[in-house]
C-alpha positions as CSV (number, residue, x, y, z in Angstrom):
1,X,46.0,26.2,89.4
2,X,43.3,26.4,86.6
3,X,41.1,29.3,86.9
4,X,37.3,28.6,87.6
5,X,36.9,31.9,84.8
6,X,38.2,29.7,81.9
7,X,34.6,28.0,81.5
8,X,32.7,31.5,82.0
9,X,30.7,32.0,78.7
10,X,30.5,28.3,77.4
11,X,27.3,28.7,77.9
12,X,26.8,32.0,75.9
13,X,29.1,30.4,73.1
14,X,26.4,27.9,72.8
15,X,24.3,30.4,70.8
16,X,25.0,29.7,67.8
17,X,23.8,26.1,67.7
18,X,21.0,25.2,64.8
19,X,17.7,26.5,65.5
20,X,16.7,22.7,65.1
21,X,17.6,22.7,68.3
22,X,15.2,24.9,69.6
23,X,12.8,23.0,71.2
24,X,13.5,22.3,75.0
25,X,13.9,18.4,74.7
26,X,13.2,16.7,77.7
27,X,14.4,13.0,78.6
28,X,12.8,10.5,80.0
29,X,13.7,8.2,83.3
30,X,13.8,4.8,82.1
31,X,15.2,1.8,83.9
32,X,18.5,1.9,82.1
33,X,20.7,-0.8,80.7
34,X,23.4,1.0,80.3
35,X,26.7,0.7,82.5
36,X,27.1,3.4,84.5
37,X,31.1,4.9,84.5
38,X,32.4,6.6,87.5
39,X,35.1,9.6,86.4
40,X,37.5,11.9,88.6
41,X,38.1,15.4,87.9
42,X,37.5,18.6,88.7
43,X,34.8,20.9,88.6
44,X,34.3,24.6,87.6
45,X,31.4,27.1,87.2
46,X,30.4,29.9,84.9
47,X,27.6,31.9,84.3
48,X,24.6,31.3,81.6
49,X,22.2,33.3,82.4
50,X,19.7,33.2,79.6
51,X,22.1,31.5,77.4
52,X,21.4,29.4,74.8
53,X,22.8,26.3,75.1
54,X,24.7,23.9,72.9
55,X,21.6,21.2,72.9
56,X,19.2,24.3,72.4
57,X,18.1,25.1,75.4
58,X,17.7,28.5,77.0
59,X,19.6,28.0,80.6
60,X,19.9,30.1,83.5
61,X,21.9,30.2,86.8
62,X,19.3,28.2,88.7
63,X,19.2,25.1,86.6
64,X,21.2,22.6,87.3
65,X,23.2,21.8,84.0
66,X,26.4,20.3,83.0
67,X,29.5,20.2,80.4
68,X,31.5,17.4,80.0
69,X,34.5,16.5,77.8
70,X,33.7,15.2,74.3
71,X,35.8,12.1,75.6
72,X,32.5,11.0,77.3
73,X,29.7,12.0,75.2
74,X,31.4,13.1,71.9
75,X,31.1,16.9,70.5
76,X,28.0,17.9,72.3
77,X,27.6,20.1,69.1
78,X,26.5,17.3,66.7
79,X,26.0,14.4,68.8
80,X,22.4,16.1,69.8
81,X,21.1,12.8,71.0
82,X,23.4,13.0,73.8
83,X,21.7,15.9,74.8
84,X,19.4,15.7,78.6
85,X,22.0,12.8,79.8
86,X,21.6,12.2,83.2
87,X,24.8,12.8,85.3
88,X,25.3,12.3,89.1
89,X,28.3,14.5,90.8
90,X,29.7,13.7,94.0
91,X,32.0,15.8,96.2
92,X,32.8,14.5,100.0
93,X,29.0,13.2,101.8
94,X,27.2,15.4,98.9
95,X,25.9,14.5,95.5
96,X,23.3,16.5,92.9
97,X,21.8,15.7,89.9
98,X,22.7,17.7,86.4
99,X,21.8,17.7,83.3
100,X,24.0,17.7,80.2
101,X,23.4,20.7,78.5
102,X,26.9,21.8,76.6
103,X,30.5,20.7,76.0
104,X,33.5,21.3,78.4
105,X,36.3,23.5,77.7
106,X,38.7,21.6,75.5
107,X,41.9,23.3,76.0
108,X,45.0,21.8,77.2
109,X,44.5,23.6,80.7
110,X,41.4,20.9,81.1
111,X,41.4,17.4,82.0
112,X,39.4,14.9,80.5
113,X,37.8,13.9,83.9
114,X,36.8,17.9,84.2
115,X,33.2,18.8,84.6
116,X,31.7,22.1,83.6
117,X,28.8,23.3,86.1
118,X,26.3,25.6,86.4
119,X,26.7,28.7,89.7
120,X,23.9,26.4,91.1
121,X,25.0,23.1,90.8
122,X,28.7,24.1,91.8
123,X,26.8,26.3,95.2
124,X,24.5,23.2,96.0
125,X,28.3,21.0,96.0
126,X,30.5,22.9,97.2
127,X,28.8,25.8,99.4
128,X,29.6,28.5,97.7
129,X,31.4,30.0,94.7
130,X,34.2,31.4,96.3
131,X,36.7,28.1,96.7
132,X,36.6,28.3,92.4
133,X,36.8,24.5,92.1
134,X,36.9,21.5,93.7
135,X,38.0,17.9,93.2
136,X,35.0,15.3,92.2
137,X,33.4,12.0,91.0
138,X,30.8,11.9,88.1
139,X,29.0,8.7,87.1
140,X,27.8,8.8,83.4
141,X,26.0,6.2,80.9
142,X,29.0,4.6,79.0
143,X,26.2,2.6,76.8
144,X,27.8,-0.7,77.7
145,X,24.5,-2.4,77.7
146,X,24.3,-5.8,79.4
147,X,21.4,-8.3,80.5
148,X,22.9,-8.9,83.8
149,X,22.8,-4.6,84.1
150,X,18.7,-4.5,83.2
151,X,16.1,-5.1,85.5
152,X,14.5,-8.5,85.3
153,X,10.8,-9.3,85.4
154,X,9.6,-6.5,87.5
155,X,9.1,-2.6,87.5
156,X,12.6,-1.3,88.8
157,X,13.8,1.7,88.5
158,X,13.4,4.0,84.9
159,X,11.9,6.4,82.3
160,X,16.3,5.9,86.3
161,X,16.5,4.0,90.1
162,X,15.9,3.0,93.1
163,X,14.9,-0.4,94.9
164,X,11.5,-1.7,93.3
165,X,9.0,-2.2,95.5
166,X,9.5,-5.5,98.2
167,X,5.8,-6.9,97.8
168,X,3.1,-6.7,95.6
169,X,-0.9,-7.9,95.3
170,X,-0.6,-8.3,91.6
171,X,1.7,-9.1,89.3
172,X,4.9,-6.6,89.1
173,X,5.8,-5.1,86.1
174,X,9.3,-4.0,84.8
175,X,9.6,-0.3,85.7
176,X,8.1,2.5,84.3
177,X,8.3,5.2,82.3
178,X,9.9,8.2,82.0
179,X,11.5,12.3,79.3
180,X,13.9,14.5,81.3
181,X,17.4,14.5,82.4
182,X,18.5,10.8,83.9
183,X,19.6,7.0,83.3
184,X,19.8,4.8,86.4
185,X,20.8,1.4,86.9
186,X,17.8,-0.7,88.0
187,X,17.6,-3.2,90.3
188,X,18.0,-6.7,88.7
189,X,15.8,-8.7,91.8
190,X,12.1,-8.1,90.9
191,X,9.8,-8.3,94.1
192,X,7.9,-10.8,95.4
193,X,4.3,-10.6,94.2
194,X,1.0,-12.2,94.3
195,X,-2.1,-11.3,92.8
196,X,-5.3,-10.5,94.1
197,X,-7.5,-9.8,90.7
198,X,-8.1,-11.2,87.3
199,X,-9.7,-9.6,84.6
200,X,-12.9,-8.3,85.2
201,X,-16.4,-8.7,83.5
202,X,-17.8,-6.0,81.6
203,X,-20.5,-4.2,82.8
204,X,-22.7,-1.4,81.3
205,X,-21.3,-1.8,78.3
206,X,-21.4,0.7,75.7
207,X,-24.3,-0.1,73.4
208,X,-22.9,1.5,69.7
209,X,-21.8,-0.4,67.0
210,X,-19.0,0.4,64.6
211,X,-18.9,0.1,61.6
212,X,-15.5,-1.2,61.6
213,X,-16.2,-4.6,63.5
214,X,-15.3,-3.6,67.0
215,X,-16.7,-5.2,69.8
216,X,-16.5,-4.3,74.0
217,X,-14.2,-6.9,75.2
218,X,-14.0,-5.1,78.8
219,X,-16.1,-1.9,79.5
220,X,-14.6,-0.8,83.1
221,X,-16.3,1.7,85.2
222,X,-16.1,2.5,88.9
223,X,-15.5,-0.8,91.4
224,X,-15.1,-3.0,88.0
225,X,-12.3,-0.6,87.1
226,X,-10.7,-0.7,90.3
227,X,-11.0,-4.6,90.7
228,X,-9.7,-4.9,86.9
229,X,-5.7,-4.1,88.7
230,X,-4.0,-5.1,91.6
231,X,-2.0,-3.0,93.5
232,X,2.0,-3.2,93.8
233,X,3.4,-2.4,97.4
234,X,6.8,-1.0,98.5
235,X,8.9,2.0,98.1
236,X,8.3,3.5,94.7
237,X,11.4,3.4,91.3
238,X,13.2,6.0,90.0
239,X,14.6,7.5,92.9
240,X,11.1,8.3,93.8
241,X,9.7,9.0,97.5
242,X,6.4,7.5,96.9
243,X,5.0,4.4,99.1
244,X,3.1,2.1,97.0
245,X,0.3,0.7,99.2
246,X,-3.3,-1.3,98.6
247,X,-5.3,2.3,97.5
248,X,-8.8,0.2,98.8
249,X,-7.5,-0.8,101.9
250,X,-6.3,2.9,102.8
251,X,-9.3,4.8,101.0
252,X,-7.1,6.2,98.4
253,X,-9.2,4.9,95.5
254,X,-12.9,4.9,95.9
255,X,-15.7,4.8,93.3
256,X,-17.4,8.2,94.0
257,X,-21.4,8.6,94.2
258,X,-21.0,9.9,90.9
259,X,-19.7,6.4,89.3
260,X,-16.4,8.4,89.0
261,X,-12.6,6.5,90.2
262,X,-10.9,8.5,92.5
263,X,-7.4,7.9,92.7
264,X,-5.5,9.8,95.3
265,X,-2.3,10.5,97.3
266,X,-1.9,10.9,101.1
267,X,-1.7,14.3,102.6
268,X,0.2,14.0,106.1
269,X,2.1,16.8,105.9
270,X,5.7,15.6,106.6
271,X,6.7,12.1,105.8
272,X,9.3,10.0,104.8
273,X,7.8,8.5,101.8
274,X,4.2,9.6,100.6
275,X,2.0,6.9,100.2
276,X,0.3,6.8,96.5
277,X,-0.4,3.7,94.5
278,X,0.7,1.6,91.3
279,X,-2.5,0.0,89.8
280,X,-1.4,-3.2,87.6
281,X,-3.4,-5.5,85.8
282,X,-3.5,-9.0,85.7
283,X,-4.7,-9.5,82.0
284,X,-2.0,-9.1,79.5
285,X,-1.6,-7.8,75.6
286,X,-0.7,-8.9,72.7
287,X,-0.5,-7.2,69.0
288,X,-1.2,-10.5,67.8
289,X,-5.2,-10.1,69.2
290,X,-5.5,-6.6,67.9
291,X,-7.1,-4.5,70.9
292,X,-8.8,-1.0,71.1
293,X,-8.0,1.1,73.7
294,X,-10.2,4.2,74.9
295,X,-9.3,5.7,78.3
296,X,-12.1,8.3,79.5
297,X,-9.8,10.5,81.9
298,X,-11.4,13.8,83.8
299,X,-8.2,14.7,85.5
300,X,-4.6,14.1,86.1
301,X,-2.7,14.7,88.8
302,X,-0.9,18.3,88.1
303,X,0.9,19.3,91.2
304,X,4.9,19.8,91.6
305,X,6.2,16.7,92.3
306,X,4.1,14.5,90.9
307,X,5.2,11.7,87.9
308,X,1.8,10.4,86.9
309,X,1.2,7.7,84.0
310,X,-1.6,5.7,82.3
311,X,1.2,2.9,80.2
312,X,2.0,-0.8,79.3
313,X,4.7,-2.9,80.2
314,X,6.0,-6.0,79.2
315,X,6.1,-8.6,82.0
316,X,9.4,-9.9,80.7
317,X,12.8,-8.8,81.3
318,X,13.0,-4.6,80.2
319,X,12.9,-2.9,77.5
320,X,12.9,-6.7,75.3
321,X,9.0,-7.0,76.2
322,X,8.2,-3.3,75.1
323,X,7.1,-0.8,77.0
324,X,4.1,2.0,75.4
325,X,3.3,5.3,77.5
326,X,0.2,7.0,76.8
327,X,0.0,9.4,79.2
328,X,3.1,10.7,81.1
329,X,4.4,13.9,82.7
330,X,5.6,15.1,85.9
331,X,4.7,18.5,87.7
332,X,2.8,21.0,86.2
333,X,3.5,20.1,82.6
334,X,0.7,21.0,80.1
335,X,2.1,18.8,77.1
336,X,1.6,14.9,77.0
337,X,4.4,12.6,76.2
338,X,3.7,9.5,74.4
339,X,6.6,6.9,73.8
340,X,7.5,3.6,73.4
341,X,11.0,1.4,74.8
342,X,11.6,-1.8,73.2
343,X,15.1,-4.2,72.6
344,X,17.2,-4.0,69.4
345,X,15.7,-3.6,66.1
346,X,12.8,-1.3,66.1
347,X,13.0,2.1,64.6
348,X,10.8,5.4,63.5
349,X,11.2,6.0,60.0
350,X,12.2,9.7,59.1
351,X,9.4,10.2,56.7
352,X,6.9,9.2,59.7
353,X,8.3,12.1,61.4
354,X,8.2,14.6,59.1
355,X,4.3,14.0,58.5
356,X,3.3,14.1,61.8
357,X,1.4,17.3,62.5
358,X,0.4,17.2,66.7
359,X,3.5,16.1,68.2
360,X,7.6,16.6,68.2
361,X,10.4,13.6,68.8
362,X,11.6,15.0,71.5
363,X,13.6,11.8,72.9
364,X,17.4,12.1,72.6
365,X,17.6,8.3,70.9
366,X,16.2,10.2,67.7
367,X,14.9,7.2,65.6
368,X,15.9,4.4,67.3
369,X,13.8,2.7,69.4
370,X,16.2,0.3,71.2
371,X,16.6,1.5,74.7
372,X,19.8,-0.8,75.3
373,X,20.9,2.0,73.5
374,X,19.7,4.9,74.9
375,X,16.7,4.2,77.9
376,X,14.7,7.4,76.1
377,X,13.6,5.1,73.5
378,X,11.3,7.2,70.8
379,X,9.5,9.9,72.8
380,X,7.1,12.0,71.1
381,X,6.1,15.7,73.0
382,X,2.5,16.7,72.1
383,X,1.6,20.4,71.1
384,X,-1.6,20.4,72.5
385,X,-1.4,22.3,75.6
386,X,-4.5,21.2,76.9
387,X,-3.5,17.2,76.5
388,X,-1.7,16.9,80.0
389,X,-1.6,18.4,83.3
390,X,-3.3,21.5,84.5
391,X,-4.2,22.3,80.7
392,X,-5.9,19.3,80.5
393,X,-7.7,19.7,84.0
394,X,-9.0,23.0,83.0
395,X,-10.9,21.4,79.8
396,X,-12.6,18.5,81.8
397,X,-9.7,16.3,80.6
398,X,-10.4,14.1,77.5
399,X,-10.3,10.4,75.8
400,X,-6.8,8.9,74.9
401,X,-7.5,5.9,72.4
402,X,-4.7,3.5,71.6
403,X,-4.9,0.7,68.6
404,X,-2.5,-2.2,69.1
405,X,-2.2,-4.9,66.2
406,X,0.8,-6.6,64.5
407,X,0.3,-3.4,62.0
408,X,1.4,-1.1,64.4
409,X,0.7,1.0,67.6
410,X,-1.5,4.1,66.9
411,X,-2.1,6.8,69.4
412,X,-5.2,9.8,69.5
413,X,-6.4,12.6,71.8
414,X,-9.5,14.4,72.0
415,X,-10.5,17.4,74.3
416,X,-13.5,16.7,76.5
417,X,-15.4,18.7,73.9
418,X,-14.1,17.2,70.9
419,X,-14.3,13.6,71.7
420,X,-16.2,11.8,68.1
421,X,-19.4,10.8,68.3
422,X,-18.7,7.3,67.7
423,X,-16.3,6.9,70.8
424,X,-19.1,8.4,73.3
425,X,-22.0,5.9,71.7
426,X,-19.2,2.9,71.9
427,X,-19.5,2.5,67.9
428,X,-15.7,3.6,67.4
429,X,-14.7,3.9,63.9
430,X,-10.6,4.6,63.9
431,X,-10.4,5.0,60.2
432,X,-12.8,8.4,60.7
433,X,-10.9,9.9,63.3
434,X,-7.8,11.5,61.3
435,X,-4.3,11.8,61.8
436,X,-2.9,10.2,65.2
437,X,-0.8,11.8,67.6
438,X,1.8,9.1,66.5
439,X,2.0,5.6,64.9
440,X,4.7,3.0,65.1
441,X,3.9,1.2,62.1
442,X,5.5,-2.6,62.0
443,X,7.1,-1.4,58.8
444,X,10.1,-0.7,60.4
445,X,9.1,-2.5,64.1
446,X,7.9,-5.6,64.6
447,X,5.2,-5.4,66.9
448,X,4.7,-9.0,68.0
449,X,8.5,-9.3,69.0
450,X,9.0,-5.9,70.6
451,X,5.9,-6.3,72.6
452,X,4.8,-9.2,74.7
453,X,2.5,-9.4,77.5
454,X,2.2,-6.3,78.0
455,X,0.3,-5.4,81.5
456,X,-1.7,-2.3,81.7
457,X,-0.2,0.3,85.0
458,X,-2.1,3.4,86.4
459,X,0.5,4.9,88.5
460,X,1.4,8.3,90.5
461,X,5.2,8.2,91.4
462,X,6.4,10.8,93.3
463,X,9.7,12.6,93.5
464,X,12.0,10.9,91.4
465,X,14.4,11.2,88.4
466,X,11.9,13.2,85.8
467,X,10.6,15.8,88.4
468,X,13.9,16.3,90.0
469,X,15.7,16.6,86.5
470,X,13.3,19.4,85.6
471,X,12.8,20.8,89.2
472,X,14.8,24.0,88.5
473,X,13.7,24.4,84.4
474,X,10.8,26.6,83.5
475,X,9.4,26.5,80.2
476,X,9.6,22.5,80.2
477,X,6.3,20.7,78.7
478,X,4.4,23.8,78.5
479,X,5.0,24.5,82.3
480,X,6.1,28.3,82.5
481,X,7.3,28.4,85.9
482,X,10.0,25.8,87.5
483,X,8.7,23.7,90.5
484,X,11.5,25.6,92.3
485,X,10.0,28.9,91.7
486,X,6.6,27.7,92.4
487,X,7.2,26.1,95.6
488,X,10.0,27.4,97.1
489,X,11.3,24.1,97.6
490,X,14.8,22.7,96.7
491,X,13.9,19.6,95.8
492,X,11.2,17.7,94.7
493,X,11.9,15.0,96.9
494,X,11.6,17.8,100.0
495,X,8.6,19.2,98.5
496,X,6.7,15.9,98.5
497,X,8.1,14.5,102.2
498,X,7.1,17.8,103.5
499,X,4.2,19.4,102.1
500,X,1.3,17.2,102.5
501,X,-1.6,19.8,102.0
502,X,-0.1,20.4,98.4
503,X,-1.4,17.4,97.2
504,X,-5.0,17.4,97.9
505,X,-5.5,17.9,94.5
506,X,-3.1,15.8,93.1
507,X,-5.8,12.6,92.2
508,X,-7.0,11.3,89.0
509,X,-10.7,11.0,88.0
510,X,-11.2,8.2,85.3
511,X,-15.0,8.0,83.9
512,X,-13.9,5.1,82.4
513,X,-11.5,2.5,80.4
514,X,-13.1,0.5,77.5
515,X,-11.2,-2.0,75.3
516,X,-12.8,-3.3,71.8
517,X,-11.8,-6.3,69.9
518,X,-12.8,-7.7,66.7
């Protein structure tokens, strides 16, 4: 028998990894077009409290992390784009989700299918450390993509997966968003959908004048904003435990006396699935028609277990018609994640990465935005700790701007007291705004071929692969303490299903969405 102590100290040895891996890079859970393979082997455990892993994160014994043989993910010490892959490990009738952060021991005493687990992960499967080793199977994304494995024309399971919603009151998109450790297959069957909304007419449009020729196309506030969207219905994607419902019918979405739009989550204490909303526009956008979007948001959900986002996704097969994530994070993150996901042929220039001043590249796929190779696409974590979540809410929120044209896609952000006067007056002049958070340029990614018929979406998934993947992790996304420690619950799903009172504050408050065109 091989001793489990063979693996003790593996993560400790990772301390020599280059400092360039020091940032904690959490991968997004997007619908995966990658084939998933099942491997059989023996699971071992080792201690790694406060040790630096091969992927550059500081690991603790409470984290659900793993190391595997180079036969599956290459040399993790050099192949950093494989960091934070999501792996599901099975033992009898139990299964756990773990994050790839290290290499397994490759001595002659181990097999290719063997997997190294943190003590917390091993205990969750085996019940205790006393058994020393257990025979398991585990799934990994081989990257052998095929159209049949990818979601079709509907929101399925991403940013990882679960059944897509079964009914919809608006055109249902291909799945969302997701920067934590996982990918999973998405369903290939789209939910049936009908639409109850059409593009809304503008109301009380901003009166400013843009020196650059931008004119108000849609001014969305209050009921006009709500009616601009339809409500998708059914169980959420990405292994979430949300039940998407019609927000107007259930009272979860409404216009307050202050004219602001409130988007809430059901607070029934114990549920199997918790009611939430996903709102999808009937109107579609293409880079060939230049548009400028101003999202004035006062508050975003910032409770352990939430996965909110404001984003665009194409109405065709994911990821070939594109995805743009403007506002996204999980749990109590304070740093927003901006990302795109495309089919083959879209990259982010190395020179552009070096010029970034407001965000850092975090997606494991590096400069390749092709989600058929790696579902993470090209993602950037903002430095501003008030760009999302608790930090964002503490300053009264702010405004995100997205300029979309054949030249590229640019994203800006301002905290509430820093929003430029030309934005608040309704006469936006993007050339005066200075450096963007990130600009995806047509020089390395043809916009019109990679982003087609984009629908605008507001969603608040609950649980799922992203929140679950970082549930036991402290320091990710600007969140100092792990949700496991904050809540005392062992998983996001368990917390969401059994702590309804905790979600009374899990809400969006939206002041306005304004769309400009020339």
